[in-house]
PDB file as gemmi writes it, atoms N, CA and C in Angstrom:
CRYST1    1.000    1.000    1.000  90.00  90.00  90.00 P 1                      
ATOM      1  N   MET A   1      23.586  52.972 -18.199  1.00  0.00           N  
ATOM      2  CA  MET A   1      22.352  53.684 -18.441  1.00  0.00           C  
ATOM      3  C   MET A   1      21.777  54.049 -17.071  1.00  0.00           C  
ATOM      4  N   THR A   2      21.357  55.267 -16.946  1.00  0.00           N  
ATOM      5  CA  THR A   2      20.838  55.779 -15.684  1.00  0.00           C  
ATOM      6  C   THR A   2      19.325  55.720 -15.693  1.00  0.00           C  
ATOM      7  N   ALA A   3      18.762  55.950 -14.547  1.00  0.00           N  
ATOM      8  CA  ALA A   3      17.303  55.909 -14.419  1.00  0.00           C  
ATOM      9  C   ALA A   3      16.625  56.948 -15.304  1.00  0.00           C  
ATOM     10  N   PRO A   4      17.099  58.167 -15.380  1.00  0.00           N  
ATOM     11  CA  PRO A   4      16.438  59.130 -16.271  1.00  0.00           C  
ATOM     12  C   PRO A   4      16.526  58.717 -17.732  1.00  0.00           C  
ATOM     13  N   ASP A   5      17.614  58.043 -18.107  1.00  0.00           N  
ATOM     14  CA  ASP A   5      17.734  57.572 -19.491  1.00  0.00           C  
ATOM     15  C   ASP A   5      16.695  56.485 -19.782  1.00  0.00           C  
ATOM     16  N   ILE A   6      16.503  55.597 -18.819  1.00  0.00           N  
ATOM     17  CA  ILE A   6      15.517  54.518 -18.983  1.00  0.00           C  
ATOM     18  C   ILE A   6      14.120  55.111 -19.096  1.00  0.00           C  
ATOM     19  N   VAL A   7      13.825  56.113 -18.282  1.00  0.00           N  
ATOM     20  CA  VAL A   7      12.503  56.743 -18.318  1.00  0.00           C  
ATOM     21  C   VAL A   7      12.288  57.395 -19.676  1.00  0.00           C  
ATOM     22  N   ARG A   8      13.294  58.096 -20.191  1.00  0.00           N  
ATOM     23  CA  ARG A   8      13.162  58.730 -21.505  1.00  0.00           C  
ATOM     24  C   ARG A   8      12.989  57.685 -22.601  1.00  0.00           C  
ATOM     25  N   LEU A   9      13.691  56.557 -22.495  1.00  0.00           N  
ATOM     26  CA  LEU A   9      13.576  55.494 -23.495  1.00  0.00           C  
ATOM     27  C   LEU A   9      12.184  54.880 -23.478  1.00  0.00           C  
ATOM     28  N   VAL A  10      11.682  54.579 -22.290  1.00  0.00           N  
ATOM     29  CA  VAL A  10      10.342  54.005 -22.147  1.00  0.00           C  
ATOM     30  C   VAL A  10       9.303  54.988 -22.667  1.00  0.00           C  
ATOM     31  N   ALA A  11       9.471  56.282 -22.374  1.00  0.00           N  
ATOM     32  CA  ALA A  11       8.519  57.294 -22.847  1.00  0.00           C  
ATOM     33  C   ALA A  11       8.540  57.381 -24.363  1.00  0.00           C  
ATOM     34  N   ALA A  12       9.715  57.278 -24.948  1.00  0.00           N  
ATOM     35  CA  ALA A  12       9.818  57.353 -26.406  1.00  0.00           C  
ATOM     36  C   ALA A  12       9.181  56.135 -27.057  1.00  0.00           C  
ATOM     37  N   VAL A  13       9.438  54.969 -26.487  1.00  0.00           N  
ATOM     38  CA  VAL A  13       8.867  53.730 -27.035  1.00  0.00           C  
ATOM     39  C   VAL A  13       7.359  53.739 -26.853  1.00  0.00           C  
ATOM     40  N   ALA A  14       6.895  54.162 -25.674  1.00  0.00           N  
ATOM     41  CA  ALA A  14       5.465  54.204 -25.403  1.00  0.00           C  
ATOM     42  C   ALA A  14       4.784  55.211 -26.311  1.00  0.00           C  
ATOM     43  N   GLY A  15       5.430  56.308 -26.538  1.00  0.00           N  
ATOM     44  CA  GLY A  15       4.841  57.325 -27.403  1.00  0.00           C  
ATOM     45  C   GLY A  15       4.686  56.827 -28.821  1.00  0.00           C  
ATOM     46  N   GLY A  16       5.561  55.992 -29.248  1.00  0.00           N  
ATOM     47  CA  GLY A  16       5.493  55.470 -30.607  1.00  0.00           C  
ATOM     48  C   GLY A  16       4.588  54.256 -30.727  1.00  0.00           C  
ATOM     49  N   GLY A  17       4.045  53.763 -29.608  1.00  0.00           N  
ATOM     50  CA  GLY A  17       3.160  52.600 -29.634  1.00  0.00           C  
ATOM     51  C   GLY A  17       3.895  51.277 -29.596  1.00  0.00           C  
ATOM     52  N   THR A  18       5.208  51.309 -29.584  1.00  0.00           N  
ATOM     53  CA  THR A  18       5.986  50.075 -29.588  1.00  0.00           C  
ATOM     54  C   THR A  18       5.847  49.331 -28.265  1.00  0.00           C  
ATOM     55  N   LEU A  19       5.837  50.059 -27.164  1.00  0.00           N  
ATOM     56  CA  LEU A  19       5.707  49.413 -25.856  1.00  0.00           C  
ATOM     57  C   LEU A  19       4.350  48.737 -25.721  1.00  0.00           C  
ATOM     58  N   VAL A  20       3.314  49.418 -26.181  1.00  0.00           N  
ATOM     59  CA  VAL A  20       1.967  48.837 -26.130  1.00  0.00           C  
ATOM     60  C   VAL A  20       1.922  47.573 -26.976  1.00  0.00           C  
ATOM     61  N   ALA A  21       2.506  47.622 -28.151  1.00  0.00           N  
ATOM     62  CA  ALA A  21       2.527  46.451 -29.031  1.00  0.00           C  
ATOM     63  C   ALA A  21       3.314  45.314 -28.393  1.00  0.00           C  
ATOM     64  N   LEU A  22       4.435  45.666 -27.740  1.00  0.00           N  
ATOM     65  CA  LEU A  22       5.244  44.646 -27.072  1.00  0.00           C  
ATOM     66  C   LEU A  22       4.468  43.994 -25.935  1.00  0.00           C  
ATOM     67  N   ILE A  23       3.761  44.787 -25.144  1.00  0.00           N  
ATOM     68  CA  ILE A  23       2.960  44.243 -24.040  1.00  0.00           C  
ATOM     69  C   ILE A  23       1.837  43.369 -24.582  1.00  0.00           C  
ATOM     70  N   GLN A  24       1.164  43.827 -25.632  1.00  0.00           N  
ATOM     71  CA  GLN A  24       0.085  43.024 -26.224  1.00  0.00           C  
ATOM     72  C   GLN A  24       0.630  41.715 -26.785  1.00  0.00           C  
ATOM     73  N   TRP A  25       1.779  41.766 -27.420  1.00  0.00           N  
ATOM     74  CA  TRP A  25       2.386  40.551 -27.958  1.00  0.00           C  
ATOM     75  C   TRP A  25       2.724  39.580 -26.831  1.00  0.00           C  
ATOM     76  N   GLY A  26       3.279  40.113 -25.736  1.00  0.00           N  
ATOM     77  CA  GLY A  26       3.614  39.267 -24.587  1.00  0.00           C  
ATOM     78  C   GLY A  26       2.381  38.618 -23.979  1.00  0.00           C  
ATOM     79  N   ARG A  27       1.316  39.399 -23.841  1.00  0.00           N  
ATOM     80  CA  ARG A  27       0.067  38.840 -23.292  1.00  0.00           C  
ATOM     81  C   ARG A  27      -0.508  37.763 -24.210  1.00  0.00           C  
ATOM     82  N   GLU A  28      -0.520  38.052 -25.493  1.00  0.00           N  
ATOM     83  CA  GLU A  28      -1.069  37.085 -26.460  1.00  0.00           C  
ATOM     84  C   GLU A  28      -0.254  35.792 -26.458  1.00  0.00           C  
ATOM     85  N   ARG A  29       1.045  35.933 -26.399  1.00  0.00           N  
ATOM     86  CA  ARG A  29       1.912  34.750 -26.354  1.00  0.00           C  
ATOM     87  C   ARG A  29       1.648  33.943 -25.087  1.00  0.00           C  
ATOM     88  N   TRP A  30       1.492  34.630 -23.969  1.00  0.00           N  
ATOM     89  CA  TRP A  30       1.222  33.954 -22.696  1.00  0.00           C  
ATOM     90  C   TRP A  30      -0.121  33.230 -22.758  1.00  0.00           C  
ATOM     91  N   ARG A  31      -1.129  33.881 -23.348  1.00  0.00           N  
ATOM     92  CA  ARG A  31      -2.463  33.257 -23.460  1.00  0.00           C  
ATOM     93  C   ARG A  31      -2.426  32.024 -24.358  1.00  0.00           C  
ATOM     94  N   ARG A  32      -1.652  32.105 -25.437  1.00  0.00           N  
ATOM     95  CA  ARG A  32      -1.568  30.945 -26.338  1.00  0.00           C  
ATOM     96  C   ARG A  32      -0.884  29.764 -25.654  1.00  0.00           C  
ATOM     97  N   ARG A  33       0.091  30.042 -24.834  1.00  0.00           N  
ATOM     98  CA  ARG A  33       0.797  28.966 -24.135  1.00  0.00           C  
ATOM     99  C   ARG A  33      -0.010  28.435 -22.967  1.00  0.00           C  
ATOM    100  N   GLN A  34      -0.822  29.246 -22.384  1.00  0.00           N  
ATOM    101  CA  GLN A  34      -1.552  28.886 -21.175  1.00  0.00           C  
ATOM    102  C   GLN A  34      -2.429  27.645 -21.368  1.00  0.00           C  
ATOM    103  N   PRO A  35      -3.299  27.577 -22.394  1.00  0.00           N  
ATOM    104  CA  PRO A  35      -4.148  26.377 -22.520  1.00  0.00           C  
ATOM    105  C   PRO A  35      -3.336  25.090 -22.647  1.00  0.00           C  
ATOM    106  N   ALA A  36      -2.242  25.141 -23.381  1.00  0.00           N  
ATOM    107  CA  ALA A  36      -1.423  23.938 -23.536  1.00  0.00           C  
ATOM    108  C   ALA A  36      -0.815  23.531 -22.197  1.00  0.00           C  
ATOM    109  N   GLU A  37      -0.364  24.506 -21.436  1.00  0.00           N  
ATOM    110  CA  GLU A  37       0.211  24.196 -20.130  1.00  0.00           C  
ATOM    111  C   GLU A  37      -0.854  23.673 -19.175  1.00  0.00           C  
ATOM    112  N   VAL A  38      -2.032  24.311 -19.214  1.00  0.00           N  
ATOM    113  CA  VAL A  38      -3.136  23.851 -18.360  1.00  0.00           C  
ATOM    114  C   VAL A  38      -3.536  22.444 -18.756  1.00  0.00           C  
ATOM    115  N   GLU A  39      -3.622  22.199 -20.061  1.00  0.00           N  
ATOM    116  CA  GLU A  39      -3.981  20.864 -20.537  1.00  0.00           C  
ATOM    117  C   GLU A  39      -2.922  19.850 -20.127  1.00  0.00           C  
ATOM    118  N   SER A  40      -1.668  20.249 -20.217  1.00  0.00           N  
ATOM    119  CA  SER A  40      -0.587  19.356 -19.811  1.00  0.00           C  
ATOM    120  C   SER A  40      -0.680  19.027 -18.324  1.00  0.00           C  
ATOM    121  N   VAL A  41      -0.950  20.045 -17.516  1.00  0.00           N  
ATOM    122  CA  VAL A  41      -1.094  19.823 -16.073  1.00  0.00           C  
ATOM    123  C   VAL A  41      -2.298  18.937 -15.803  1.00  0.00           C  
ATOM    124  N   ASN A  42      -3.410  19.198 -16.516  1.00  0.00           N  
ATOM    125  CA  ASN A  42      -4.607  18.373 -16.337  1.00  0.00           C  
ATOM    126  C   ASN A  42      -4.347  16.926 -16.740  1.00  0.00           C  
ATOM    127  N   LEU A  43      -3.630  16.735 -17.843  1.00  0.00           N  
ATOM    128  CA  LEU A  43      -3.313  15.372 -18.281  1.00  0.00           C  
ATOM    129  C   LEU A  43      -2.409  14.667 -17.275  1.00  0.00           C  
ATOM    130  N   GLN A  44      -1.455  15.401 -16.731  1.00  0.00           N  
ATOM    131  CA  GLN A  44      -0.572  14.804 -15.727  1.00  0.00           C  
ATOM    132  C   GLN A  44      -1.350  14.432 -14.473  1.00  0.00           C  
ATOM    133  N   ALA A  45      -2.253  15.325 -14.052  1.00  0.00           N  
ATOM    134  CA  ALA A  45      -3.061  15.038 -12.860  1.00  0.00           C  
ATOM    135  C   ALA A  45      -3.976  13.851 -13.112  1.00  0.00           C  
ATOM    136  N   THR A  46      -4.558  13.794 -14.314  1.00  0.00           N  
ATOM    137  CA  THR A  46      -5.432  12.676 -14.660  1.00  0.00           C  
ATOM    138  C   THR A  46      -4.641  11.370 -14.707  1.00  0.00           C  
ATOM    139  N   ALA A  47      -3.466  11.411 -15.291  1.00  0.00           N  
ATOM    140  CA  ALA A  47      -2.627  10.206 -15.355  1.00  0.00           C  
ATOM    141  C   ALA A  47      -2.240   9.740 -13.959  1.00  0.00           C  
ATOM    142  N   GLN A  48      -1.924  10.686 -13.091  1.00  0.00           N  
ATOM    143  CA  GLN A  48      -1.564  10.328 -11.717  1.00  0.00           C  
ATOM    144  C   GLN A  48      -2.768   9.742 -10.986  1.00  0.00           C  
ATOM    145  N   ALA A  49      -3.950  10.343 -11.193  1.00  0.00           N  
ATOM    146  CA  ALA A  49      -5.159   9.819 -10.554  1.00  0.00           C  
ATOM    147  C   ALA A  49      -5.469   8.417 -11.065  1.00  0.00           C  
ATOM    148  N   LEU A  50      -5.319   8.201 -12.368  1.00  0.00           N  
ATOM    149  CA  LEU A  50      -5.565   6.869 -12.932  1.00  0.00           C  
ATOM    150  C   LEU A  50      -4.570   5.849 -12.389  1.00  0.00           C  
ATOM    151  N   ALA A  51      -3.330   6.257 -12.222  1.00  0.00           N  
ATOM    152  CA  ALA A  51      -2.328   5.345 -11.658  1.00  0.00           C  
ATOM    153  C   ALA A  51      -2.688   4.990 -10.224  1.00  0.00           C  
ATOM    154  N   THR A  52      -3.158   5.976  -9.468  1.00  0.00           N  
ATOM    155  CA  THR A  52      -3.560   5.723  -8.080  1.00  0.00           C  
ATOM    156  C   THR A  52      -4.749   4.780  -8.033  1.00  0.00           C  
ATOM    157  N   VAL A  53      -5.734   5.025  -8.903  1.00  0.00           N  
ATOM    158  CA  VAL A  53      -6.922   4.164  -8.950  1.00  0.00           C  
ATOM    159  C   VAL A  53      -6.532   2.755  -9.378  1.00  0.00           C  
ATOM    160  N   SER A  54      -5.644   2.649 -10.344  1.00  0.00           N  
ATOM    161  CA  SER A  54      -5.202   1.334 -10.813  1.00  0.00           C  
ATOM    162  C   SER A  54      -4.487   0.569  -9.705  1.00  0.00           C  
ATOM    163  N   LYS A  55      -3.637   1.267  -8.971  1.00  0.00           N  
ATOM    164  CA  LYS A  55      -2.929   0.621  -7.858  1.00  0.00           C  
ATOM    165  C   LYS A  55      -3.918   0.168  -6.787  1.00  0.00           C  
ATOM    166  N   ALA A  56      -4.886   1.026  -6.474  1.00  0.00           N  
ATOM    167  CA  ALA A  56      -5.898   0.664  -5.471  1.00  0.00           C  
ATOM    168  C   ALA A  56      -6.716  -0.529  -5.945  1.00  0.00           C  
ATOM    169  N   ARG A  57      -7.069  -0.553  -7.248  1.00  0.00           N  
ATOM    170  CA  ARG A  57      -7.824  -1.678  -7.796  1.00  0.00           C  
ATOM    171  C   ARG A  57      -7.028  -2.974  -7.680  1.00  0.00           C  
ATOM    172  N   ASP A  58      -5.750  -2.909  -8.016  1.00  0.00           N  
ATOM    173  CA  ASP A  58      -4.900  -4.100  -7.914  1.00  0.00           C  
ATOM    174  C   ASP A  58      -4.809  -4.594  -6.473  1.00  0.00           C  
ATOM    175  N   GLU A  59      -4.681  -3.656  -5.533  1.00  0.00           N  
ATOM    176  CA  GLU A  59      -4.626  -4.044  -4.119  1.00  0.00           C  
ATOM    177  C   GLU A  59      -5.946  -4.665  -3.673  1.00  0.00           C  
ATOM    178  N   LEU A  60      -7.062  -4.097  -4.128  1.00  0.00           N  
ATOM    179  CA  LEU A  60      -8.368  -4.651  -3.767  1.00  0.00           C  
ATOM    180  C   LEU A  60      -8.569  -6.037  -4.372  1.00  0.00           C  
ATOM    181  N   GLU A  61      -8.129  -6.216  -5.612  1.00  0.00           N  
ATOM    182  CA  GLU A  61      -8.245  -7.534  -6.234  1.00  0.00           C  
ATOM    183  C   GLU A  61      -7.397  -8.563  -5.488  1.00  0.00           C  
ATOM    184  N   ALA A  62      -6.213  -8.159  -5.065  1.00  0.00           N  
ATOM    185  CA  ALA A  62      -5.355  -9.070  -4.296  1.00  0.00           C  
ATOM    186  C   ALA A  62      -6.013  -9.410  -2.961  1.00  0.00           C  
ATOM    187  N   ASP A  63      -6.562  -8.395  -2.286  1.00  0.00           N  
ATOM    188  CA  ASP A  63      -7.266  -8.638  -1.022  1.00  0.00           C  
ATOM    189  C   ASP A  63      -8.470  -9.536  -1.250  1.00  0.00           C  
ATOM    190  N   ASN A  64      -9.195  -9.294  -2.343  1.00  0.00           N  
ATOM    191  CA  ASN A  64     -10.369 -10.095  -2.657  1.00  0.00           C  
ATOM    192  C   ASN A  64      -9.980 -11.557  -2.856  1.00  0.00           C  
ATOM    193  N   GLY A  65      -8.908 -11.800  -3.592  1.00  0.00           N  
ATOM    194  CA  GLY A  65      -8.443 -13.170  -3.794  1.00  0.00           C  
ATOM    195  C   GLY A  65      -8.032 -13.835  -2.491  1.00  0.00           C  
ATOM    196  N   ARG A  66      -7.320 -13.071  -1.655  1.00  0.00           N  
ATOM    197  CA  ARG A  66      -6.891 -13.606  -0.363  1.00  0.00           C  
ATOM    198  C   ARG A  66      -8.095 -13.926   0.517  1.00  0.00           C  
ATOM    199  N   LEU A  67      -9.081 -13.030   0.539  1.00  0.00           N  
ATOM    200  CA  LEU A  67     -10.270 -13.259   1.365  1.00  0.00           C  
ATOM    201  C   LEU A  67     -11.101 -14.432   0.842  1.00  0.00           C  
ATOM    202  N   ARG A  68     -11.191 -14.560  -0.487  1.00  0.00           N  
ATOM    203  CA  ARG A  68     -11.919 -15.711  -1.048  1.00  0.00           C  
ATOM    204  C   ARG A  68     -11.252 -17.026  -0.641  1.00  0.00           C  
ATOM    205  N   GLN A  69      -9.928 -17.056  -0.675  1.00  0.00           N  
ATOM    206  CA  GLN A  69      -9.207 -18.259  -0.267  1.00  0.00           C  
ATOM    207  C   GLN A  69      -9.420 -18.532   1.212  1.00  0.00           C  
ATOM    208  N   GLN A  70      -9.389 -17.485   2.022  1.00  0.00           N  
ATOM    209  CA  GLN A  70      -9.613 -17.639   3.459  1.00  0.00           C  
ATOM    210  C   GLN A  70     -11.016 -18.177   3.721  1.00  0.00           C  
ATOM    211  N   LEU A  71     -12.010 -17.649   3.009  1.00  0.00           N  
ATOM    212  CA  LEU A  71     -13.383 -18.143   3.175  1.00  0.00           C  
ATOM    213  C   LEU A  71     -13.499 -19.603   2.749  1.00  0.00           C  
ATOM    214  N   ALA A  72     -12.849 -19.964   1.655  1.00  0.00           N  
ATOM    215  CA  ALA A  72     -12.891 -21.352   1.197  1.00  0.00           C  
ATOM    216  C   ALA A  72     -12.241 -22.278   2.226  1.00  0.00           C  
ATOM    217  N   ASP A  73     -11.119 -21.855   2.791  1.00  0.00           N  
ATOM    218  CA  ASP A  73     -10.450 -22.663   3.818  1.00  0.00           C  
ATOM    219  C   ASP A  73     -11.332 -22.821   5.053  1.00  0.00           C  
ATOM    220  N   GLU A  74     -11.927 -21.711   5.491  1.00  0.00           N  
ATOM    221  CA  GLU A  74     -12.798 -21.779   6.670  1.00  0.00           C  
ATOM    222  C   GLU A  74     -14.029 -22.637   6.388  1.00  0.00           C  
ATOM    223  N   ARG A  75     -14.577 -22.535   5.197  1.00  0.00           N  
ATOM    224  CA  ARG A  75     -15.750 -23.344   4.837  1.00  0.00           C  
ATOM    225  C   ARG A  75     -15.388 -24.826   4.871  1.00  0.00           C  
ATOM    226  N   SER A  76     -14.244 -25.168   4.314  1.00  0.00           N  
ATOM    227  CA  SER A  76     -13.806 -26.569   4.337  1.00  0.00           C  
ATOM    228  C   SER A  76     -13.628 -27.054   5.769  1.00  0.00           C  
ATOM    229  N   TYR A  77     -13.026 -26.225   6.608  1.00  0.00           N  
ATOM    230  CA  TYR A  77     -12.818 -26.593   8.006  1.00  0.00           C  
ATOM    231  C   TYR A  77     -14.154 -26.845   8.695  1.00  0.00           C  
ATOM    232  N   TYR A  78     -15.096 -25.918   8.529  1.00  0.00           N  
ATOM    233  CA  TYR A  78     -16.381 -26.064   9.219  1.00  0.00           C  
ATOM    234  C   TYR A  78     -17.201 -27.224   8.661  1.00  0.00           C  
ATOM    235  N   LEU A  79     -17.117 -27.488   7.365  1.00  0.00           N  
ATOM    236  CA  LEU A  79     -17.805 -28.656   6.812  1.00  0.00           C  
ATOM    237  C   LEU A  79     -17.215 -29.944   7.381  1.00  0.00           C  
ATOM    238  N   ALA A  80     -15.900 -29.988   7.539  1.00  0.00           N  
ATOM    239  CA  ALA A  80     -15.264 -31.166   8.142  1.00  0.00           C  
ATOM    240  C   ALA A  80     -15.700 -31.317   9.598  1.00  0.00           C  
ATOM    241  N   GLU A  81     -15.795 -30.195  10.325  1.00  0.00           N  
ATOM    242  CA  GLU A  81     -16.260 -30.244  11.717  1.00  0.00           C  
ATOM    243  C   GLU A  81     -17.705 -30.731  11.788  1.00  0.00           C  
ATOM    244  N   ILE A  82     -18.544 -30.258  10.879  1.00  0.00           N  
ATOM    245  CA  ILE A  82     -19.944 -30.696  10.860  1.00  0.00           C  
ATOM    246  C   ILE A  82     -20.016 -32.194  10.606  1.00  0.00           C  
ATOM    247  N   ASP A  83     -19.224 -32.691   9.653  1.00  0.00           N  
ATOM    248  CA  ASP A  83     -19.216 -34.132   9.378  1.00  0.00           C  
ATOM    249  C   ASP A  83     -18.727 -34.923  10.589  1.00  0.00           C  
ATOM    250  N   ARG A  84     -17.696 -34.421  11.260  1.00  0.00           N  
ATOM    251  CA  ARG A  84     -17.176 -35.112  12.439  1.00  0.00           C  
ATOM    252  C   ARG A  84     -18.231 -35.158  13.542  1.00  0.00           C  
ATOM    253  N   ILE A  85     -18.901 -34.041  13.790  1.00  0.00           N  
ATOM    254  CA  ILE A  85     -19.929 -33.995  14.832  1.00  0.00           C  
ATOM    255  C   ILE A  85     -21.126 -34.857  14.440  1.00  0.00           C  
ATOM    256  N   ARG A  86     -21.481 -34.859  13.149  1.00  0.00           N  
ATOM    257  CA  ARG A  86     -22.585 -35.694  12.677  1.00  0.00           C  
ATOM    258  C   ARG A  86     -22.262 -37.171  12.907  1.00  0.00           C  
ATOM    259  N   THR A  87     -21.019 -37.562  12.633  1.00  0.00           N  
ATOM    260  CA  THR A  87     -20.601 -38.949  12.856  1.00  0.00           C  
ATOM    261  C   THR A  87     -20.687 -39.300  14.339  1.00  0.00           C  
ATOM    262  N   GLN A  88     -20.213 -38.392  15.195  1.00  0.00           N  
ATOM    263  CA  GLN A  88     -20.307 -38.629  16.640  1.00  0.00           C  
ATOM    264  C   GLN A  88     -21.762 -38.755  17.076  1.00  0.00           C  
ATOM    265  N   LEU A  89     -22.621 -37.903  16.539  1.00  0.00           N  
ATOM    266  CA  LEU A  89     -24.046 -37.950  16.886  1.00  0.00           C  
ATOM    267  C   LEU A  89     -24.671 -39.268  16.432  1.00  0.00           C  
ATOM    268  N   MET A  90     -24.356 -39.695  15.222  1.00  0.00           N  
ATOM    269  CA  MET A  90     -24.913 -40.956  14.719  1.00  0.00           C  
ATOM    270  C   MET A  90     -24.420 -42.136  15.563  1.00  0.00           C  
ATOM    271  N   ASP A  91     -23.139 -42.112  15.953  1.00  0.00           N  
ATOM    272  CA  ASP A  91     -22.610 -43.165  16.821  1.00  0.00           C  
ATOM    273  C   ASP A  91     -23.321 -43.160  18.172  1.00  0.00           C  
ATOM    274  N   ALA A  92     -23.543 -41.961  18.720  1.00  0.00           N  
ATOM    275  CA  ALA A  92     -24.229 -41.863  20.016  1.00  0.00           C  
ATOM    276  C   ALA A  92     -25.667 -42.353  19.899  1.00  0.00           C  
ATOM    277  N   LEU A  93     -26.356 -42.013  18.812  1.00  0.00           N  
ATOM    278  CA  LEU A  93     -27.737 -42.482  18.616  1.00  0.00           C  
ATOM    279  C   LEU A  93     -27.782 -44.001  18.452  1.00  0.00           C  
ATOM    280  N   ALA A  94     -26.805 -44.554  17.739  1.00  0.00           N  
ATOM    281  CA  ALA A  94     -26.756 -46.010  17.580  1.00  0.00           C  
ATOM    282  C   ALA A  94     -26.516 -46.676  18.929  1.00  0.00           C  
ATOM    283  N   GLU A  95     -25.652 -46.087  19.730  1.00  0.00           N  
ATOM    284  CA  GLU A  95     -25.391 -46.634  21.061  1.00  0.00           C  
ATOM    285  C   GLU A  95     -26.642 -46.547  21.932  1.00  0.00           C  
ATOM    286  N   ILE A  96     -27.369 -45.448  21.840  1.00  0.00           N  
ATOM    287  CA  ILE A  96     -28.621 -45.304  22.597  1.00  0.00           C  
ATOM    288  C   ILE A  96     -29.621 -46.357  22.155  1.00  0.00           C  
ATOM    289  N   ASP A  97     -29.727 -46.581  20.846  1.00  0.00           N  
ATOM    290  CA  ASP A  97     -30.647 -47.612  20.343  1.00  0.00           C  
ATOM    291  C   ASP A  97     -30.246 -48.997  20.852  1.00  0.00           C  
ATOM    292  N   GLN A  98     -28.945 -49.283  20.889  1.00  0.00           N  
ATOM    293  CA  GLN A  98     -28.497 -50.572  21.410  1.00  0.00           C  
ATOM    294  C   GLN A  98     -28.848 -50.712  22.885  1.00  0.00           C  
ATOM    295  N   ILE A  99     -28.663 -49.656  23.636  1.00  0.00           N  
ATOM    296  CA  ILE A  99     -28.997 -49.708  25.068  1.00  0.00           C  
ATOM    297  C   ILE A  99     -30.488 -49.918  25.240  1.00  0.00           C  
ATOM    298  N   ARG A 100     -31.301 -49.196  24.468  1.00  0.00           N  
ATOM    299  CA  ARG A 100     -32.760 -49.348  24.570  1.00  0.00           C  
ATOM    300  C   ARG A 100     -33.195 -50.766  24.187  1.00  0.00           C  
ATOM    301  N   SER A 101     -32.628 -51.264  23.108  1.00  0.00           N  
ATOM    302  CA  SER A 101     -33.035 -52.613  22.697  1.00  0.00           C  
ATOM    303  C   SER A 101     -32.564 -53.647  23.713  1.00  0.00           C  
ATOM    304  N   GLY A 102     -31.444 -53.416  24.364  1.00  0.00           N  
ATOM    305  CA  GLY A 102     -30.967 -54.324  25.407  1.00  0.00           C  
ATOM    306  C   GLY A 102     -31.867 -54.279  26.617  1.00  0.00           C  
ATOM    307  N   ILE A 103     -32.382 -53.128  26.944  1.00  0.00           N  
ATOM    308  CA  ILE A 103     -33.276 -53.009  28.096  1.00  0.00           C  
ATOM    309  C   ILE A 103     -34.587 -53.712  27.795  1.00  0.00           C  
ATOM    310  N   ARG A 104     -35.072 -53.635  26.595  1.00  0.00           N  
ATOM    311  CA  ARG A 104     -36.349 -54.247  26.232  1.00  0.00           C  
ATOM    312  C   ARG A 104     -36.253 -55.777  26.244  1.00  0.00           C  
ATOM    313  N   HIS A 105     -35.098 -56.291  25.877  1.00  0.00           N  
ATOM    314  CA  HIS A 105     -34.974 -57.735  25.783  1.00  0.00           C  
ATOM    315  C   HIS A 105     -34.583 -58.398  27.090  1.00  0.00           C  
ATOM    316  N   GLU A 106     -34.076 -57.650  28.016  1.00  0.00           N  
ATOM    317  CA  GLU A 106     -33.704 -58.265  29.290  1.00  0.00           C  
ATOM    318  C   GLU A 106     -34.965 -58.477  30.116  1.00  0.00           C  
ATOM    319  N   PRO A 107     -35.034 -59.653  30.759  1.00  0.00           N  
ATOM    320  CA  PRO A 107     -36.208 -59.872  31.607  1.00  0.00           C  
ATOM    321  C   PRO A 107     -36.143 -58.971  32.830  1.00  0.00           C  
ATOM    322  N   ALA A 108     -37.284 -58.563  33.242  1.00  0.00           N  
ATOM    323  CA  ALA A 108     -37.353 -57.692  34.411  1.00  0.00           C  
ATOM    324  C   ALA A 108     -36.998 -58.496  35.638  1.00  0.00           C  
ATOM    325  N   GLU A 109     -36.208 -57.938  36.485  1.00  0.00           N  
ATOM    326  CA  GLU A 109     -35.829 -58.631  37.714  1.00  0.00           C  
ATOM    327  C   GLU A 109     -36.996 -58.585  38.679  1.00  0.00           C  
ATOM    328  N   GLU A 110     -37.155 -59.712  39.305  1.00  0.00           N  
ATOM    329  CA  GLU A 110     -38.239 -59.757  40.288  1.00  0.00           C  
ATOM    330  C   GLU A 110     -37.720 -59.249  41.604  1.00  0.00           C  
ATOM    331  N   THR A 111     -38.541 -58.541  42.273  1.00  0.00           N  
ATOM    332  CA  THR A 111     -38.154 -58.033  43.582  1.00  0.00           C  
ATOM    333  C   THR A 111     -38.494 -59.090  44.617  1.00  0.00           C  
ATOM    334  N   PRO A 112     -37.573 -59.379  45.532  1.00  0.00           N  
ATOM    335  CA  PRO A 112     -37.875 -60.390  46.551  1.00  0.00           C  
ATOM    336  C   PRO A 112     -38.974 -59.894  47.483  1.00  0.00           C  
ATOM    337  N   SER A 113     -39.838 -60.786  47.823  1.00  0.00           N  
ATOM    338  CA  SER A 113     -40.931 -60.423  48.715  1.00  0.00           C  
ATOM    339  C   SER A 113     -40.705 -60.905  50.099  1.00  0.00           C  
TER     340      SER A 113                                                      
END                                                                             
């Protein structure tokens, strides 16, 4: 088929309204498919976004658990340090009291004249 034959065929079809009907049918079919495809793309994008959010949430929960454990460990360490220092302080205060009471009970030395 040559180019002039195609032109004559298109002119004949267009003249009879068949080409217009074919174009309208094609457009209508495309429009009917379009919302479903758009909805499918939107659903896929939403599913992907939800998967990303879910993964991020899981990572944050894991980090949160790890940080809570780290805080608990550090709290235990510092409470033990406070108790150790408190014990040292109480021992030092008791020693100071013993020294003071020893000084009070010892007779004062007389200075030679």
